[in-house]
C-alpha positions in Angstrom: 0.0 0.0 0.0 2.6 2.6 1.1 4.5 2.4 -2.2 1.4 3.2 -4.2 1.8 6.9 -3.5 4.6 7.0 -6.1 2.5 6.0 -9.1 -0.6 7.3 -10.7 -2.2 3.9 -10.7 -1.5 3.5 -7.0 -3.0 6.9 -6.2 -6.1 6.0 -8.1 -6.4 2.8 -6.1 -6.0 4.6 -2.8 -8.6 7.2 -3.7 -11.0 4.6 -4.8 -10.4 2.5 -1.7 -11.3 5.4 0.6 -14.0 6.9 -1.6 -12.0 10.1 -2.3 -11.6 12.3 -5.3 -9.4 15.3 -6.1 -11.0 18.8 -6.2 -9.9 20.8 -9.2 -11.7 23.9 -7.9 -9.4 23.8 -4.8 -6.4 23.1 -6.9 -5.6 19.6 -5.5 -3.0 17.8 -7.5 -1.0 14.8 -6.2 2.7 14.5 -6.9 3.8 10.9 -7.4 7.1 11.9 -9.0 9.9 10.8 -6.7 12.5 13.0 -8.5 10.5 16.2 -7.9 9.8 15.2 -4.3 13.5 14.9 -3.7 14.1 18.3 -5.3 11.6 19.9 -2.9 13.2 18.2 0.1 16.7 19.1 -1.1 15.7 22.8 -1.3 14.8 22.8 2.4 18.4 21.9 3.4 17.0 19.7 6.2 19.1 18.6 9.2 18.7 15.1 10.5 18.1 16.2 14.1 15.2 18.6 13.4 11.4 18.5 13.2 9.8 19.6 10.0 6.3 20.8 9.4 4.4 19.7 6.3 1.2 21.6 5.4 -1.4 19.4 3.6 0.3 16.0 3.2 -2.5 14.7 1.0 -1.8 10.9 0.6 1.7 11.2 2.1 4.2 11.0 -0.8 6.2 14.0 0.3 5.8 13.0 3.9 7.6 9.7 3.2 10.5 11.5 1.6 10.8 14.0 4.5 10.6 11.2 7.1 13.9 9.7 5.9 15.7 13.0 6.2 14.7 14.3 9.6 14.1 13.2 13.2 10.4 13.9 13.1 7.7 15.1 10.6 4.5 16.9 11.9 1.9 17.1 9.1 -1.3 19.2 9.3 -4.2 17.9 7.2 -7.6 19.5 7.0 -9.4 16.7 5.0 -10.9 13.9 7.0 -10.9 11.6 4.0 -7.1 12.1 3.5 -6.6 11.5 7.2 -8.2 8.0 6.8 -5.9 7.3 3.8 -2.8 8.6 5.6 -3.3 6.0 8.4 -2.5 3.4 5.9 0.0 5.0 3.6 2.2 6.1 6.5 1.5 3.2 8.9 5.1 1.9 8.8 6.7 5.3 9.8 7.3 5.8 13.5 8.6 9.4 13.2 5.5 10.9 11.6 2.6 12.6 13.4 -0.4 13.7 11.3 -2.7 16.3 13.0 -6.3 16.8 11.7 -6.5 20.6 11.8 -7.0 23.6 9.5 -3.6 25.3 9.2 -5.2 28.6 8.5 -7.1 28.6 11.8 -4.1 27.9 14.0 -2.6 30.3 16.5 0.8 29.6 14.9 2.9 31.0 17.6 1.3 28.9 20.4 0.7 25.9 18.2 4.3 25.7 16.9 5.6 25.9 20.5 3.3 23.1 21.6 3.7 20.7 18.6 7.1 21.2 17.0 10.1 19.8 18.9 12.7 22.2 17.5 12.2 25.9 16.6 12.6 27.7 14.3 11.4 24.9 12.1 11.5 24.1 8.4 8.2 24.1 6.5 7.6 22.1 3.3 4.4 21.9 1.3 2.8 21.0 -2.0 0.0 23.6 -1.5 -3.4 23.4 -3.1 -3.6 26.5 -5.3 -6.7 27.9 -3.6 -4.9 28.4 -0.2 -1.5 29.7 -1.5 -2.1 33.4 -0.6 -3.6 32.9 2.9 -0.8 30.4 3.8 1.9 32.9 2.6 0.2 35.7 4.6 0.1 33.5 7.8 3.8 32.8 7.4 4.8 36.4 6.8 2.9 37.5 9.9 4.7 35.0 12.2 8.3 34.8 11.0 10.0 33.9 14.3 9.0 30.2 14.4 10.1 29.0 11.0 13.6 29.2 9.5 12.8 28.2 5.9 9.7 27.4 3.9 9.9 25.4 0.6 6.6 25.5 -1.2 5.4 24.1 -4.5 3.3 26.9 -6.1 1.8 27.9 -9.4 4.6 29.3 -11.6 2.7 32.6 -12.0 2.6 33.0 -8.2 6.3 32.3 -7.9 7.1 34.9 -10.5 4.9 37.4 -8.7 6.7 36.8 -5.4 10.1 37.4 -7.0 9.2 40.2 -9.5 10.9 43.6 -9.5 9.6 47.1 -10.2 8.4 47.8 -13.7 7.8 44.2 -14.6 4.3 42.8 -15.5 4.4 40.4 -12.5 5.2 43.1 -9.9 2.4 43.7 -7.5 1.3 44.1 -3.9 2.2 40.5 -3.2 5.8 41.1 -4.5 6.2 44.1 -2.2 5.0 42.5 1.0 6.7 39.1 0.3 10.0 40.7 -0.3 9.7 42.9 2.8 9.1 39.8 4.9 11.4 37.2 3.3 14.2 36.4 1.0 12.8 34.6 -2.1 14.4 32.1 -4.3 12.7 30.3 -7.2 14.5 27.0 -7.1 13.1 25.5 -10.3 10.1 24.8 -12.4 7.9 21.7 -12.3 6.0 20.6 -15.5 2.3 19.9 -15.2 2.7 16.3 -16.5 4.3 15.0 -13.3 1.1 15.7 -11.3 -2.1 13.7 -11.0 -4.4 15.0 -12.3 -2.2 17.4 -14.3 -3.0 21.0 -13.7 -3.4 23.5 -16.6 -0.4 25.5 -15.5 3.3 24.8 -14.6 4.4 24.9 -11.0 7.6 26.1 -9.3 9.5 25.2 -6.2 10.0 28.4 -4.1 12.2 28.8 -1.1 11.5 31.5 1.5 13.7 32.6 4.3 12.3 35.1 6.9 14.4 38.2 7.1 16.2 38.9 10.3 16.1 42.6 9.4 13.7 44.2 6.9 15.3 45.5 3.7 13.9 48.9 4.5 12.6 50.4 7.8 8.9 50.2 8.2 7.1 51.7 11.2 3.9 49.7 10.7 3.9 46.7 8.2 0.0 46.9 8.1 0.3 50.4 6.5 2.8 49.1 4.0 0.3 46.4 3.0 -2.5 48.9 2.6 -0.3 51.2 0.5 0.8 48.4 -1.8 -2.7 47.0 -2.2 -4.1 50.4 -3.1 -1.2 51.2 -5.4 -1.8 48.1 -7.5 -5.6 47.9 -7.3 -5.8 49.8 -10.6 -2.4 49.7 -12.2 -3.1 52.4 -14.8 -3.9 55.0 -12.2 -1.2 57.4 -10.8 -0.1 56.8 -7.3 -1.9 60.0 -6.2 -5.2 58.7 -7.6 -4.7 55.2 -6.3 -3.9 56.1 -2.8 -6.1 59.2 -2.7 -9.2 57.1 -2.9 -8.6 56.0 0.6 -10.8 58.3 2.5 -8.8 58.1 5.7 -5.8 59.8 4.0 -7.4 61.9 1.2 -5.8 63.3 -1.9 -4.1 66.2 -0.1 -2.7 64.0 2.6 -1.3 61.6 0.0 0.1 64.5 -2.0 1.8 65.8 1.0 3.2 62.4 2.1 4.6 61.7 -1.4 6.2 65.1 -1.7 7.8 64.7 1.8 9.7 61.6 0.6 10.6 62.9 -2.9 8.1 60.9 -5.0 6.2 62.5 -7.8 2.4 62.1 -7.3 2.0 61.3 -11.1 4.0 58.1 -11.1 2.4 54.7 -11.1 2.8 52.3 -8.2 4.4 49.6 -10.4 7.5 51.8 -10.7 8.2 52.1 -7.0 10.9 50.1 -5.3 10.4 48.4 -2.0 12.3 51.1 -0.2 10.1 53.8 -1.8 6.9 51.9 -0.8 8.4 51.8 2.8 9.1 55.5 2.7 5.5 56.3 1.6 4.1 53.9 4.3 6.2 55.6 7.0 5.0 59.1 5.8 1.4 58.0 6.2 1.8 56.3 9.6 0.6 58.4 12.5 3.3 59.4 15.0 3.5 57.4 18.2 2.0 59.1 21.1 
């Protein structure tokens, strides 16, 4: 049974045995390709004495690879049907613990301290496409408990994470991701190695939380708001994009931009991370 996770025919048998099916709307695609699974594990640069967190183990193919490289694997799975399958596909592994929880509903600081034996921990995941952005947000908001995250994402999302100013992929996700983490697109993964094959290519992305931000930001929440507003309508000038936020108003935005030497008529897609940080700081109320 446990070897079945590395073949499409085996995956089909496991799914049928447990009355399961993949959800294309949630972007669930199994990865039976051992070579790609090894590439993902390699990218995490795992140590044999540590505990790794896997988000969404599915049927356990990546879990098995990880279990041979570390002291312990803790996997979080939301799907009750997959939990039933994992009891069989991982039954021979003594260093794997699978927890039936929704990762996005966890208090990550407390949960990690209670469930992971060594912190900061590595994170590895073949993420369903539908939860990529909320998972990234959760990680960026709690950087102190993880040391590296290696995620299999849609290629388009990977390019957005790593994009620079003036490029088509550059957006609010690029700004906040690069503020929070160092980003490395390790390599691409063709659709044909998945079951069922997605309509897009994927990419292995490695994230490392920054010890120090690349630019000083007084309130990261303001940075997020500025970036989202700046890219909400890409053709608008920065003044028009940010001026639509009633709290700040056009004149408040104009004054803030001029105070940091940025022309109100430029578009948000031209600003560097440091310039976004400067605008956010200019719009952050002084501490009382």
